[in-house]
N, C-alpha and C positions, 0 to 999 in steps of 0.2 A: 403499343409495340408489337411487331409481328412475333409469331412464335419462333421463327428462324433466328431473329435477333436476340431472343431470350434463351435460346437452346444452348448457346456457347457457355463460356465461363460464368456469365451472369446467372444462368440457369442453375449451374452447380452451386453457386453461392446462395441463391434463393432457397434451394432445397435444403441446404445445410442449415440456414438460419432456422428453418422449421424443425429440424431434427435436433438442434442444440439442447432442447429442453429435456432430452432423454426418453421422451415418450415414443414407444414403438409405433410406426405407421406402415401401412401397406402401400404398394405402388399406386393402387387406385385412390387411396386417401390423399396421397401426395399429388397425384394428377388433379384431383378435384380441388385442392388447396391452391395449386399454382396455375391451373388453367392449361397446363402443358399436356401434350399427347402422352399416353402411357408408354409408347415406345421411347419417347424423349426422356421421360422420367426414368425408365429402365437404364438408359445410357448414362444419365447423370448420376444415378445411384452407384452404378459400376465404377464411375470415375471417383466418387467419394470413398468407396471401398478401396480403390487402388491407392488413394492418398492416405488411407488408414484412419480416416475420420468417422467412418460409419461402418457398422457390421450387422449382419442378419442376426435376428433374435428368434424366439419361439414363434411358431406360426399362429396367426390369428384363428379364432373359431371359424369353422367352415360354415358358409351360408348356403351350401349346395355346390357340388362340384369340387375341384381341387383347392385345398386351402391356400390362402395368399401369404406369401412370405412377408415378414415385417422386418423393418430396418430401424435402427436407432444409433444414437451417438455411441461411438466406441471410446470409452474414457481413457483407455490405455494406448490408444492408437498413436499418440504423439505426446511428448512431455515438454513442459516449460522450465526454464531455469529461473530461479528466484533468488535474488541477492539483497541482503540488508547490510549495508556498511554503516557502522557507527564510528564514533571517534576512536574506540579501542577494541572493537570486535568485528567480526564478519560472520554473518549467518547465511548459509547457502542451502538451497532446497530444490528438489524437483517436484513439480506440480502436474497433476494430470489434467485431462480436458474438462473436468467438472470444477477444477480449482482446489481439489484436495491435495494436501501434502503427502507425497509418497515416501520421501526420505529427506533428512535434514541434518545438518552438522553446524556447530558453531566453534570458532576458535578465536583466540586473542589476536588482535592485529591493529597496528597503529596507522591510521589513515594518513597521518602527517608524514609517513615515510615516502609518500609520493605515489603518483598514479601507476606507473609501470610495476614497481615491487608489489603494490597492493593487488592490481589486476592480475598479475601473474599468479598470485596465490588463489584469487578467485577462480581463475580458469582451472588451475590444478584441483581445486575443491570440486568444482562442477564435473570435471573429468572423472574424479574418483566416485562421485555419486552415480554417474552414468554406468561405470564399470560395476559398482556394487549391485545395481538393479538389472544388470544384463543388457544394458541399452548401449547404442552407439551414438556417435555425434550426429548422424543423419536423423536420429529420432528427436532431436532438439529443435523445436519449432521456433522458439523465440526466448529471449532472456529479458526479464524485468529486473531493474536494479534501483535501489534507494541509496542516496548519499547524503550526509549531514551538512548540506549547504544549498544555496540557490542553484537552480538549473534552468537553463534556457530550453524550454520544452521541445521547440521546433529542431534543435540540433542535438540535444542530450548532453550539452557541455556545461559543466559547472561554471558559475560566474562569480568571481570574487568570493569564494568560500572562506570565511574567517578562520576556520580550524583545519583547512586542507591546503597547506602550502604546496605549490607546484601543480595544483589541479586546475587553476584558472584557465578556461577555454580549452582544456584538454579534450581531444575527440575520443571520448569514452566508447561511443557506439562503433566507431571506425576500428579502434584497437581491438575490441571484443570480436568484431566480425572477422578480423584477420586471423584470430587465434582459435575461434570456435565455429566459424562459418554459419553463425546464426545471428539474425538482427537483435540488437540490444536497445531496449527502451529505458531511459534514465530519468528519474524524477527526485525531487526532494523527499527524504525519508518520511517526513511527517504527512505529506500528501498521500503516500502509499499506506501509512498507518490508518488514515481516514477510510480509504478504500477497503483495507482489510477489516476494520472494525465494523463497517457497514455490512460487509458480506457475512461476517460471524454472528453478529447480534442484532442488527437493525436493517435487515433486508427490506428494501422498499422505502426506507427513510429518505425523504427528498431534501431534508435540511439538517445537516449534522456537522459538528465540529469535533475534531480530535486535538486535544492539547497534550503535547509531549513535554514532560518536565524531567530533565536529566542534567547533563553537563551544560545544556542550554535549555531554552524554552521556545516553543514554536507551536504553530497549529496547522492542521490540514482542514480545509473548508470545502464542504459539499453543499451546494445551493441549487435548488431546482433539479436535483439529481445528477448535477455535473460538478466535477472537480474544479475549483477556482484556482487558477495559477497566477493570474495578474499579468500585466504587460511585460514585466521583466522576470517573472517566475519567483517573486518574493511575497506573493499574497500569503497572509497568515503568519508573517514574521513578528509575532507578539513580543518576542524577547527584547526588541529594542524600542518598545514603546515606553515613554517616560512615566514613571510613578512618582508622584509628588514627595512621598515619604523618604525617597532615597535621593533627593536633589544633589547631594554631595558625594554620592558613591560612584566612583569611576567604573567604567565598563571596558572591556577589552576592545570594543569597537571604536573607542576614542571619545565616547560621549560620557554623560553622567546620568544617573538616576534611571538606568534601563531596568526593566522587569528582570532580565536575566542576571543583572548584578545584585539583585535582591532575593530571587526566588529559586535560582537553580540549586543543584546539589552543592557545588563548590561554594556558592554564596551563602548558603545556610551553614556550611561547615565553618566558613570564616567568621560568621556571627558568634558561633559556639567557641571558637578559638580565643575570640576577644574576651569571652567570659572565663577564660582559663580551662576550658573543657577540650581535651585532645580530640581533634576531628580533622583529618586530612582531606576528606572528600565526601561525596554523597554516600558511599557505602558505610562510612563511619556514623554518618547521621542516621541512617536507617537502623544500624545496630543499636545505637543509643536509644532510639524511640522504641524498638522492640524490647529493651530492658527497662522501659518506663522512666527514662531520664526526663525530668520535668522541664528542664531548660531546652532540651532538644524538641520535646513535644510542643513547647510554646513557640520556638523558632519556626518549626514546620507549620504550625497553625497560622503564624503571621505571614509566612510565604504563601499559604493558600489564600489569605485575605488580599495579598498584593496581586496575585493572579486574578482573583475575583474582580478587583478594581478594573483591570483592563478588559476582562471578559464582559463587565457590565456594558461597556460601549459596544462590544461585538454583538451582544444580545439585542441591543437596540437597532443596531445597523443591519444585522443579518437574520435575526428571528429564528434561531435554530430550534429544533424540537429536541435534539440531543447534544449534550456536551460530554464527551467521553475523556477522561483523565488517564493518561498512560505514561510510558517512559519509566526509567529505572527508579525515579523517586516516588512513583505511585506505590512502591512496596512498603512505604511508611504506614499504609493502611488508612484509616478513616480520617486521621488528623489533618492531612493536606486538604482532602475534598471537603472536609467540614468548614474549613476557612473559606474555600471558594464558594460554597453554598451560602455561607453566612452573609457574604457581601452581595453576591449576584441576586439572591431572593429578597434581600432587603432594599437594594437600591434600584433595581430594574422595574420597569412598568409592570403591574400585575397582569395585563393582558399577554405580555411577552413571556412570562414565567408560569402562566396558568397550567401549561402542560409541558413545561420544560424539564427534561430529565437530566441531572448532572450526576454521572455515574463513573465507576471505575471501568476501565477497558476490559471487555470480556475476552478479546483476542490476546491481551497481555503482551508477552514478549514475541509472540507470532504475528502481531498486527502488521508490521512492515513487510515480513516476508510473504505473507498471504497477499497483501496488497501488490507486491512486486509480481507475483504469479498472475494476479488479475490483470495487471498492466500488460504483461506479455500475452495473456489469453486475448484480450481485447484487440491486440494487433494481429495475432496469428490467425484468429478466427473471423476477422472482419471481411466483409464481402470483397473489398478492393484487394486484400491480400490473397484470398482464394482466386480471384480473377487472375492476378499475376502468376500464381502457381500453375493454374490450369493452362493459361496461354503459353507458359514457358514449356 
């Protein structure tokens, strides 16, 4: 490629990808790394500073003559919106260009109330956070959003989400763009939890599963360093895999024996109610376990075994090095994860489990919102996005 063809927006994108690691570099170092003329590098750096993505930092040590100015990523140059929508809550945050959370808020919210009422509150929450941090809407480069249901990744539209009435095929990105003038990237919440968990605790892990146990059960899968979404966006939908022990237990999906009907928070609560123990949902189960209720501990341990039975197949199929257990039911402590480990380590091939870590989520309740920020960052800072911005 000639220098002239790489000098345009592609040159800007190439320089920025070098500077994203935060290491300061001089114009001479950038020229050597890219093969561009120093005058071209100077023009591209000016363009990146105009966009707010790069800023000058302390000068490098002089090697004779005038010291050379250094440039590096400007973490606060732009911000990303990050949204984690659950069945009954919304967590909204602003993320800087390094992926760090700047400010965050959580509020109760019923996702079943429909897309427009829910998204209206999300927009209001993001606007409030921008105001709190002295930012304007123009500082918002992109928005990442996780929803509790399958998503067609190419369009960002939820597809037949079982607990989200009225959301099927709703144009979430289009609606958000109209109200905040920033591109919105939408994915299943558990996929984003996998991205967030890897960023927080397993940076560089090529093969990781994140298992969310809450009102439902699902998994986000990273294989070969890439998030697996599947043909229809339902990869990792462990909740509706059949478990032999629960063959007669009905599931809200219309089938019987689904893992979700046995091991989710509401399912464990139902088991306890059948034993005469008051438990309306997952929070009550967690409270009972924390007060050392034996029946609750046994029910949680069995739920862990049921999850482990399904994960045994996943371990053989995907061979992950990490399985992180998160979601609201992970708050029961070691009892759930002990049941998972009991079955997976016993029934899987030794080679597959030799270095397999089955752990509590380190990112905990922030996993999805961190992952949403990463999704937005990946879009906003991608070479093709910078190409469009500079061309415009």
